[in-house]
Biotite code that builds the C-alpha atoms (Angstrom):
import biotite.structure as struc

atoms = struc.array([
    struc.Atom([9.681, 40.479, 16.548], chain_id="A", res_id=1, res_name="UNK", atom_name="CA", element="C"),
    struc.Atom([7.341, 40.947, 13.590], chain_id="A", res_id=2, res_name="UNK", atom_name="CA", element="C"),
    struc.Atom([8.355, 39.530, 10.392], chain_id="A", res_id=3, res_name="UNK", atom_name="CA", element="C"),
    struc.Atom([7.320, 40.915, 6.996], chain_id="A", res_id=4, res_name="UNK", atom_name="CA", element="C"),
    struc.Atom([5.097, 38.941, 4.868], chain_id="A", res_id=5, res_name="UNK", atom_name="CA", element="C"),
    struc.Atom([7.503, 37.756, 2.393], chain_id="A", res_id=6, res_name="UNK", atom_name="CA", element="C"),
    struc.Atom([10.035, 36.208, 5.094], chain_id="A", res_id=7, res_name="UNK", atom_name="CA", element="C"),
    struc.Atom([6.806, 34.158, 6.641], chain_id="A", res_id=8, res_name="UNK", atom_name="CA", element="C"),
    struc.Atom([6.088, 33.144, 2.718], chain_id="A", res_id=9, res_name="UNK", atom_name="CA", element="C"),
    struc.Atom([9.870, 32.023, 2.447], chain_id="A", res_id=10, res_name="UNK", atom_name="CA", element="C"),
    struc.Atom([9.637, 30.184, 6.109], chain_id="A", res_id=11, res_name="UNK", atom_name="CA", element="C"),
    struc.Atom([6.344, 28.592, 4.400], chain_id="A", res_id=12, res_name="UNK", atom_name="CA", element="C"),
    struc.Atom([7.497, 27.498, 1.403], chain_id="A", res_id=13, res_name="UNK", atom_name="CA", element="C"),
    struc.Atom([10.536, 25.478, 3.042], chain_id="A", res_id=14, res_name="UNK", atom_name="CA", element="C"),
    struc.Atom([8.254, 23.664, 5.562], chain_id="A", res_id=15, res_name="UNK", atom_name="CA", element="C"),
    struc.Atom([5.930, 22.931, 2.878], chain_id="A", res_id=16, res_name="UNK", atom_name="CA", element="C"),
    struc.Atom([8.381, 21.573, 0.609], chain_id="A", res_id=17, res_name="UNK", atom_name="CA", element="C"),
    struc.Atom([10.007, 19.786, 3.396], chain_id="A", res_id=18, res_name="UNK", atom_name="CA", element="C"),
    struc.Atom([6.534, 18.049, 4.330], chain_id="A", res_id=19, res_name="UNK", atom_name="CA", element="C"),
    struc.Atom([6.199, 17.000, 0.915], chain_id="A", res_id=20, res_name="UNK", atom_name="CA", element="C"),
    struc.Atom([9.136, 15.067, 0.610], chain_id="A", res_id=21, res_name="UNK", atom_name="CA", element="C"),
    struc.Atom([7.051, 12.693, 3.322], chain_id="A", res_id=22, res_name="UNK", atom_name="CA", element="C"),
    struc.Atom([3.853, 12.955, 1.289], chain_id="A", res_id=23, res_name="UNK", atom_name="CA", element="C"),
    struc.Atom([5.158, 12.415, -2.207], chain_id="A", res_id=24, res_name="UNK", atom_name="CA", element="C"),
    struc.Atom([8.908, 10.569, -1.637], chain_id="A", res_id=25, res_name="UNK", atom_name="CA", element="C"),
    struc.Atom([8.987, 8.783, -4.866], chain_id="A", res_id=26, res_name="UNK", atom_name="CA", element="C"),
    struc.Atom([8.944, 12.062, -6.683], chain_id="A", res_id=27, res_name="UNK", atom_name="CA", element="C"),
    struc.Atom([12.254, 12.882, -4.519], chain_id="A", res_id=28, res_name="UNK", atom_name="CA", element="C"),
    struc.Atom([13.516, 9.627, -5.240], chain_id="A", res_id=29, res_name="UNK", atom_name="CA", element="C"),
    struc.Atom([13.264, 10.150, -8.775], chain_id="A", res_id=30, res_name="UNK", atom_name="CA", element="C"),
    struc.Atom([15.337, 13.062, -8.816], chain_id="A", res_id=31, res_name="UNK", atom_name="CA", element="C"),
    struc.Atom([18.131, 12.052, -6.366], chain_id="A", res_id=32, res_name="UNK", atom_name="CA", element="C"),
    struc.Atom([21.618, 11.454, -7.939], chain_id="A", res_id=33, res_name="UNK", atom_name="CA", element="C"),
    struc.Atom([22.436, 7.571, -8.333], chain_id="A", res_id=34, res_name="UNK", atom_name="CA", element="C"),
    struc.Atom([26.056, 8.194, -7.278], chain_id="A", res_id=35, res_name="UNK", atom_name="CA", element="C"),
    struc.Atom([24.506, 9.158, -3.696], chain_id="A", res_id=36, res_name="UNK", atom_name="CA", element="C"),
    struc.Atom([24.169, 6.490, -1.223], chain_id="A", res_id=37, res_name="UNK", atom_name="CA", element="C"),
    struc.Atom([21.001, 5.744, 0.577], chain_id="A", res_id=38, res_name="UNK", atom_name="CA", element="C"),
    struc.Atom([18.455, 7.695, -1.470], chain_id="A", res_id=39, res_name="UNK", atom_name="CA", element="C"),
    struc.Atom([15.659, 7.131, 0.687], chain_id="A", res_id=40, res_name="UNK", atom_name="CA", element="C"),
    struc.Atom([17.303, 8.303, 4.004], chain_id="A", res_id=41, res_name="UNK", atom_name="CA", element="C"),
    struc.Atom([18.317, 11.302, 1.940], chain_id="A", res_id=42, res_name="UNK", atom_name="CA", element="C"),
    struc.Atom([15.092, 12.005, 0.925], chain_id="A", res_id=43, res_name="UNK", atom_name="CA", element="C"),
    struc.Atom([13.652, 11.804, 4.531], chain_id="A", res_id=44, res_name="UNK", atom_name="CA", element="C"),
    struc.Atom([16.816, 14.100, 5.641], chain_id="A", res_id=45, res_name="UNK", atom_name="CA", element="C"),
    struc.Atom([16.449, 16.939, 3.205], chain_id="A", res_id=46, res_name="UNK", atom_name="CA", element="C"),
    struc.Atom([12.615, 16.798, 4.141], chain_id="A", res_id=47, res_name="UNK", atom_name="CA", element="C"),
    struc.Atom([13.333, 17.059, 7.692], chain_id="A", res_id=48, res_name="UNK", atom_name="CA", element="C"),
    struc.Atom([16.172, 19.709, 7.113], chain_id="A", res_id=49, res_name="UNK", atom_name="CA", element="C"),
    struc.Atom([13.954, 21.750, 5.259], chain_id="A", res_id=50, res_name="UNK", atom_name="CA", element="C"),
    struc.Atom([11.057, 21.683, 7.743], chain_id="A", res_id=51, res_name="UNK", atom_name="CA", element="C"),
    struc.Atom([13.351, 22.416, 10.467], chain_id="A", res_id=52, res_name="UNK", atom_name="CA", element="C"),
    struc.Atom([15.231, 25.267, 8.821], chain_id="A", res_id=53, res_name="UNK", atom_name="CA", element="C"),
    struc.Atom([11.764, 26.626, 7.504], chain_id="A", res_id=54, res_name="UNK", atom_name="CA", element="C"),
    struc.Atom([10.509, 26.425, 11.821], chain_id="A", res_id=55, res_name="UNK", atom_name="CA", element="C"),
    struc.Atom([13.998, 27.969, 12.774], chain_id="A", res_id=56, res_name="UNK", atom_name="CA", element="C"),
    struc.Atom([13.296, 31.132, 10.624], chain_id="A", res_id=57, res_name="UNK", atom_name="CA", element="C"),
    struc.Atom([10.409, 31.811, 12.665], chain_id="A", res_id=58, res_name="UNK", atom_name="CA", element="C"),
    struc.Atom([12.239, 32.269, 16.116], chain_id="A", res_id=59, res_name="UNK", atom_name="CA", element="C"),
    struc.Atom([14.710, 35.178, 16.614], chain_id="A", res_id=60, res_name="UNK", atom_name="CA", element="C"),
    struc.Atom([17.145, 32.760, 18.624], chain_id="A", res_id=61, res_name="UNK", atom_name="CA", element="C"),
    struc.Atom([17.523, 30.292, 15.657], chain_id="A", res_id=62, res_name="UNK", atom_name="CA", element="C"),
    struc.Atom([16.425, 32.669, 12.654], chain_id="A", res_id=63, res_name="UNK", atom_name="CA", element="C"),
    struc.Atom([20.413, 33.155, 11.617], chain_id="A", res_id=64, res_name="UNK", atom_name="CA", element="C"),
    struc.Atom([21.394, 29.818, 12.098], chain_id="A", res_id=65, res_name="UNK", atom_name="CA", element="C"),
    struc.Atom([18.429, 28.646, 9.831], chain_id="A", res_id=66, res_name="UNK", atom_name="CA", element="C"),
    struc.Atom([19.471, 31.084, 7.140], chain_id="A", res_id=67, res_name="UNK", atom_name="CA", element="C"),
    struc.Atom([22.761, 29.633, 6.813], chain_id="A", res_id=68, res_name="UNK", atom_name="CA", element="C"),
    struc.Atom([21.385, 26.157, 6.966], chain_id="A", res_id=69, res_name="UNK", atom_name="CA", element="C"),
    struc.Atom([19.278, 27.316, 4.159], chain_id="A", res_id=70, res_name="UNK", atom_name="CA", element="C"),
    struc.Atom([22.166, 28.720, 2.057], chain_id="A", res_id=71, res_name="UNK", atom_name="CA", element="C"),
    struc.Atom([24.000, 25.481, 3.018], chain_id="A", res_id=72, res_name="UNK", atom_name="CA", element="C"),
    struc.Atom([21.327, 23.179, 1.814], chain_id="A", res_id=73, res_name="UNK", atom_name="CA", element="C"),
    struc.Atom([20.517, 24.951, -1.315], chain_id="A", res_id=74, res_name="UNK", atom_name="CA", element="C"),
    struc.Atom([23.948, 25.213, -2.449], chain_id="A", res_id=75, res_name="UNK", atom_name="CA", element="C"),
    struc.Atom([24.096, 21.216, -1.981], chain_id="A", res_id=76, res_name="UNK", atom_name="CA", element="C"),
    struc.Atom([20.755, 20.882, -3.623], chain_id="A", res_id=77, res_name="UNK", atom_name="CA", element="C"),
    struc.Atom([22.528, 22.424, -7.009], chain_id="A", res_id=78, res_name="UNK", atom_name="CA", element="C"),
    struc.Atom([23.919, 18.272, -7.104], chain_id="A", res_id=79, res_name="UNK", atom_name="CA", element="C"),
    struc.Atom([20.509, 17.303, -7.747], chain_id="A", res_id=80, res_name="UNK", atom_name="CA", element="C"),
    struc.Atom([19.945, 20.284, -10.478], chain_id="A", res_id=81, res_name="UNK", atom_name="CA", element="C"),
    struc.Atom([22.833, 19.406, -12.394], chain_id="A", res_id=82, res_name="UNK", atom_name="CA", element="C"),
    struc.Atom([21.977, 15.666, -12.286], chain_id="A", res_id=83, res_name="UNK", atom_name="CA", element="C"),
    struc.Atom([18.297, 16.329, -13.558], chain_id="A", res_id=84, res_name="UNK", atom_name="CA", element="C"),
    struc.Atom([20.431, 17.895, -16.581], chain_id="A", res_id=85, res_name="UNK", atom_name="CA", element="C"),
    struc.Atom([22.542, 14.662, -17.270], chain_id="A", res_id=86, res_name="UNK", atom_name="CA", element="C"),
    struc.Atom([19.826, 12.614, -18.790], chain_id="A", res_id=87, res_name="UNK", atom_name="CA", element="C"),
    struc.Atom([16.234, 12.775, -19.897], chain_id="A", res_id=88, res_name="UNK", atom_name="CA", element="C"),
    struc.Atom([15.604, 9.912, -17.295], chain_id="A", res_id=89, res_name="UNK", atom_name="CA", element="C"),
    struc.Atom([17.244, 11.974, -14.730], chain_id="A", res_id=90, res_name="UNK", atom_name="CA", element="C"),
    struc.Atom([15.103, 14.955, -15.797], chain_id="A", res_id=91, res_name="UNK", atom_name="CA", element="C"),
    struc.Atom([12.123, 13.040, -14.528], chain_id="A", res_id=92, res_name="UNK", atom_name="CA", element="C"),
    struc.Atom([10.130, 14.656, -17.703], chain_id="A", res_id=93, res_name="UNK", atom_name="CA", element="C"),
    struc.Atom([10.571, 17.936, -16.753], chain_id="A", res_id=94, res_name="UNK", atom_name="CA", element="C"),
    struc.Atom([11.435, 19.987, -19.823], chain_id="A", res_id=95, res_name="UNK", atom_name="CA", element="C"),
    struc.Atom([15.406, 20.610, -20.367], chain_id="A", res_id=96, res_name="UNK", atom_name="CA", element="C"),
    struc.Atom([14.298, 24.749, -20.721], chain_id="A", res_id=97, res_name="UNK", atom_name="CA", element="C"),
    struc.Atom([12.924, 24.570, -17.125], chain_id="A", res_id=98, res_name="UNK", atom_name="CA", element="C"),
    struc.Atom([15.753, 22.663, -15.374], chain_id="A", res_id=99, res_name="UNK", atom_name="CA", element="C"),
    struc.Atom([18.198, 25.167, -17.112], chain_id="A", res_id=100, res_name="UNK", atom_name="CA", element="C"),
    struc.Atom([16.030, 27.953, -15.260], chain_id="A", res_id=101, res_name="UNK", atom_name="CA", element="C"),
    struc.Atom([16.153, 26.275, -11.936], chain_id="A", res_id=102, res_name="UNK", atom_name="CA", element="C"),
    struc.Atom([19.788, 26.969, -11.650], chain_id="A", res_id=103, res_name="UNK", atom_name="CA", element="C"),
    struc.Atom([19.747, 30.691, -11.564], chain_id="A", res_id=104, res_name="UNK", atom_name="CA", element="C"),
    struc.Atom([16.540, 30.310, -9.563], chain_id="A", res_id=105, res_name="UNK", atom_name="CA", element="C"),
    struc.Atom([18.792, 28.500, -6.720], chain_id="A", res_id=106, res_name="UNK", atom_name="CA", element="C"),
    struc.Atom([20.988, 31.663, -6.558], chain_id="A", res_id=107, res_name="UNK", atom_name="CA", element="C"),
    struc.Atom([17.987, 33.739, -6.330], chain_id="A", res_id=108, res_name="UNK", atom_name="CA", element="C"),
    struc.Atom([16.451, 31.486, -3.452], chain_id="A", res_id=109, res_name="UNK", atom_name="CA", element="C"),
    struc.Atom([20.285, 31.882, -1.607], chain_id="A", res_id=110, res_name="UNK", atom_name="CA", element="C"),
    struc.Atom([19.698, 35.745, -2.075], chain_id="A", res_id=111, res_name="UNK", atom_name="CA", element="C"),
    struc.Atom([16.510, 35.832, -0.691], chain_id="A", res_id=112, res_name="UNK", atom_name="CA", element="C"),
    struc.Atom([17.427, 33.922, 2.440], chain_id="A", res_id=113, res_name="UNK", atom_name="CA", element="C"),
    struc.Atom([20.795, 36.030, 2.804], chain_id="A", res_id=114, res_name="UNK", atom_name="CA", element="C"),
    struc.Atom([18.746, 39.103, 2.172], chain_id="A", res_id=115, res_name="UNK", atom_name="CA", element="C"),
    struc.Atom([17.723, 38.533, 5.724], chain_id="A", res_id=116, res_name="UNK", atom_name="CA", element="C"),
    struc.Atom([21.063, 38.320, 7.749], chain_id="A", res_id=117, res_name="UNK", atom_name="CA", element="C"),
])
C-alpha cells in the first residue's frame, strides 16, 4: 500500500522521537513525573514504544494496532504534560505558555493518528 507523505511524516516523527529517548535520556528523565516508579525504565519503555509504533504504522498488517497504540500512548503522556505544569522545576525551563499549548497539541496528535483508521 502507498501511504501519503503526511502519514509517513507521522511515522518518522514517532520513530525519531523514540530514538531520542536513547540519545538524550536525561532530558526525558527531567520531565518524568516523580510519582511514577522506575523513571529510567519508563523512559526506555516509552522510547521503545514510540519506535515500535512508528514502525508499526508502515505495515498494513499492524497499521491500525499502531494507531490505537499511539492514541493510548498520547493519552498516557498527558500525565507528563500536566506534571510539567505543576512547578518551574518540573517544567524543565520551558515557558509556561509553551507547556499550556502542548496540551491541545496532544489532542491534535491524537486526531492526526485517528484520521488514518
